[in-house]
C-alpha positions as a printed Julia matrix, in Angstrom:
235×3 Matrix{Float64}:
  -0.01  -0.08   -0.14
   1.85   2.98   -1.29
   0.37   6.43   -0.58
   3.05   8.26   -2.78
   1.9    8.01   -6.55
   4.23  10.19   -8.6
   2.1    9.71  -11.85
  -1.07  10.98  -10.5
  -2.01  14.75  -10.33
  -1.03  16.68   -7.21
   1.38  13.78   -6.54
   4.18  15.78   -5.14
   5.59  14.44   -2.07
   4.17  16.7     0.84
   6.8   18.69    2.85
   6.68  19.62    6.54
   9.11  22.05    7.77
   9.22  21.53   11.52
  10.9   23.55   14.57
   9.36  26.66   13.46
  10.24  29.43   15.9
   8.93  32.44   14.34
   6.25  33.81   12.03
   8.93  35.01    9.79
  10.29  31.54    9.35
   6.91  29.98    8.92
   6.37  32.42    6.17
   9.84  31.59    4.68
   8.65  27.96    4.48
   5.42  28.72    2.98
   6.93  30.93    0.15
   9.43  28.3    -0.63
   6.23  25.95   -1.34
   6.14  23.7     1.88
   2.8   22.34    2.82
   3.08  22.21    6.62
   4.91  24.17    9.36
   5.47  22.33   12.6
   5.78  23.88   16.04
   6.88  22.17   19.28
   5.22  23.32   22.51
   6.73  22.45   25.8
   9.06  19.73   24.46
  11.94  19.86   27.08
  14.42  17.9    24.94
  14.09  20.44   21.93
  15.99  23.49   21.58
  13.31  24.74   19.2
  10.53  24.22   21.87
   8.25  27.32   22.29
   5.35  28.31   25.01
   1.72  27.92   23.99
   1.51  31.64   23.52
   4.29  31.88   21.16
   2.78  28.87   19.16
  -0.47  30.78   19.11
   1.17  33.77   17.56
   2.89  31.57   14.77
  -0.1   29.51   13.92
  -2.48  32.58   13.49
   0.05  34.2    11.27
   1.28  31.24    9.14
  -0.18  31.06    5.58
   0.18  27.08    5.52
  -1.58  24.63    7.97
   0.37  24.31   11.2
   1.07  20.99   13.14
   1.3   21.14   16.64
   4.06  18.71   18.13
   3.68  17.42   21.65
   5.73  14.86   23.67
   4.18  12.54   26.41
   1.53  15.09   27.52
  -1.72  14.12   29.3
  -5.07  13.95   27.27
  -6.18  17.24   29.08
  -3.0   18.94   28.2
  -3.28  18.13   24.59
  -6.92  19.11   24.44
  -6.17  22.39   26.13
  -3.15  23.08   23.69
  -5.24  22.3    20.66
  -8.17  24.39   21.99
  -5.8   27.49   21.86
  -3.35  27.0    19.26
  -5.95  25.67   16.64
  -3.53  23.8    14.58
  -4.61  21.49   11.56
  -3.21  18.41   13.2
  -1.51  17.58   16.62
   1.6   15.33   16.34
   2.28  12.81   19.1
   6.09  12.57   19.63
   6.41  10.31   22.6
   5.19   6.93   23.83
   1.44   7.76   23.82
  -0.63   4.55   23.7
  -3.11   3.73   21.12
  -5.92   4.29   23.94
  -5.02   7.8    24.28
  -5.19   8.47   20.38
  -8.5    6.81   20.58
  -9.88   9.34   23.09
  -8.16  12.23   21.25
  -9.8   11.23   18.05
 -13.2   11.84   19.8
 -12.37  14.83   21.63
 -10.13  17.39   19.52
 -10.69  19.34   16.44
  -7.55  18.4    14.6
  -5.91  15.29   12.8
  -4.01  13.26   14.7
  -0.39  12.29   13.64
   1.59   9.6    15.36
   5.41   9.45   15.4
   6.91   5.93   14.88
  10.77   5.65   15.67
  13.42   3.76   13.94
  16.98   3.47   15.29
  19.64   5.58   13.54
  22.2    3.89   11.38
  22.09   0.29   10.72
  19.04  -1.84   10.73
  20.02  -4.78   12.99
  18.0   -3.56   15.99
  14.71  -2.84   13.96
  11.94  -5.24   14.78
   9.91  -4.85   11.68
   6.84  -7.06   12.77
   6.53  -5.11   16.18
   6.75  -1.92   14.18
   4.07  -3.01   11.85
   1.9   -4.07   14.66
   2.39  -0.57   16.33
   1.22   0.97   12.99
  -1.71  -1.11   12.71
  -2.66  -0.27   16.39
  -2.42   3.45   15.63
  -4.6    3.11   12.6
  -7.05   1.2    14.65
  -6.99   4.05   17.24
  -7.91   6.62   14.84
  -4.6    8.29   13.81
  -4.78   9.9    10.42
  -0.96  10.09    9.46
   2.14   8.38   10.85
   5.73   9.8    10.93
   8.94   7.87   11.01
  11.69   9.62   12.53
  14.93   8.74   13.83
  15.92   7.7    17.47
  19.62   8.02   18.53
  19.93   5.39   21.12
  23.8    6.0    21.35
  23.41   9.2    23.83
  23.18   8.76   27.49
  19.59   9.81   27.23
  18.15   8.52   23.95
  16.98  11.35   21.73
  13.56  10.87   19.79
  13.5   12.84   16.65
  15.37  16.05   15.83
  18.63  14.03   15.64
  19.81  14.89   12.22
  20.78  11.23   11.45
  19.18   8.81    9.01
  17.87   5.38    9.59
  18.19   2.37    7.11
  16.16   3.72    4.29
  15.38   0.15    2.78
  13.84  -0.85    6.19
  11.7    2.38    6.04
  10.71   1.69    2.4
   9.6   -1.84    3.43
   7.49  -0.51    6.27
   5.96   2.44    4.37
   5.14   0.09    1.61
   2.86  -2.04    4.02
   1.39   0.91    5.99
  -2.22   1.17    6.79
  -1.78   4.82    6.8
   0.1    7.64    4.86
   3.56   8.16    6.28
   5.74  11.23    6.41
   9.48  10.58    6.72
  11.95  12.37    8.79
  15.7   11.93   10.16
  18.68  13.37    8.51
  16.93  14.82    5.51
  18.36  17.83    3.59
  18.36  19.58    0.32
  21.25  17.38   -0.89
  19.47  13.93   -0.26
  15.86  14.48   -0.34
  15.33  13.46   -4.0
  17.13  10.09   -3.36
  15.13   9.83   -0.22
  11.82  10.35   -1.96
  12.78   7.93   -4.79
  14.11   5.26   -2.41
  11.5    5.48    0.29
   8.44   6.58   -1.5
   6.79   8.26    1.57
   3.53  10.48    1.37
   5.6   13.4     2.74
   8.8   14.37    4.16
   9.71  16.31    7.43
  12.71  18.15    8.22
  14.14  20.8    10.5
  17.86  21.01   10.86
  18.55  20.32    7.13
  17.07  23.76    6.21
  18.62  25.99    9.19
  21.21  28.51    9.19
  21.32  28.3    12.87
  19.69  26.0    15.23
  16.11  27.31   15.33
  16.51  29.62   12.56
  15.57  28.74    9.01
  17.65  29.52    5.87
  15.67  30.81    2.65
  18.31  29.49    0.4
  18.12  25.93    1.87
  14.35  25.86    1.75
  14.22  26.95   -1.94
  17.0   24.12   -2.76
  15.08  21.74   -0.92
  11.54  22.47   -2.48
  13.69  22.5    -5.92
  14.84  19.0    -5.27
  11.43  17.78   -4.23
   9.71  18.97   -7.48
  12.61  16.98   -9.28
  11.99  13.72   -7.56
  10.13  11.19   -9.84
């Protein structure tokens, strides 16, 4: 089941630019042609995390849909953040169980995106069957999209997402081909490799942050433009 169909109208791989920290950067992403802007709120492990008030300002001034990213928050916290920020989607970055997704599906006015993590580097530690079972569980719970990202397990405190590192693309392609939901792909994507990533993995969309930054938390206009040029060339 492959949600990326390059020979159909409007088939370009979707692009989400994440870690947006200002309205200016959100507009840069929009002007370059990105489809979504991602904003992290109260994510302690991320240097790009914002307050709810900051996210409200960015979402209200952003010309493309905003995805709100949260990590291991209570259901009540998520409901409150969505009601204030009004994102098009909320992306759950942590270890939120399918039961929580099911509750949120009934109670929030936003799409539900769920991150699924693959280890950075070689594929030896990827349990394909367990990952497939996880994907199907979130589909049954009502998730609208999945997002594959990279977990860096080499650190003293493992980092989930925002690593700038790649996982094994062939494992990712295998999982995406059998996914019950459309999948965004993240982890080490940048203008120099995005075309190859799309053509190898065939995701519904790609998601990146550090690959289009001038400095941590600050987007680079030229890198955004080069990224979108390469996305358009992907066949």
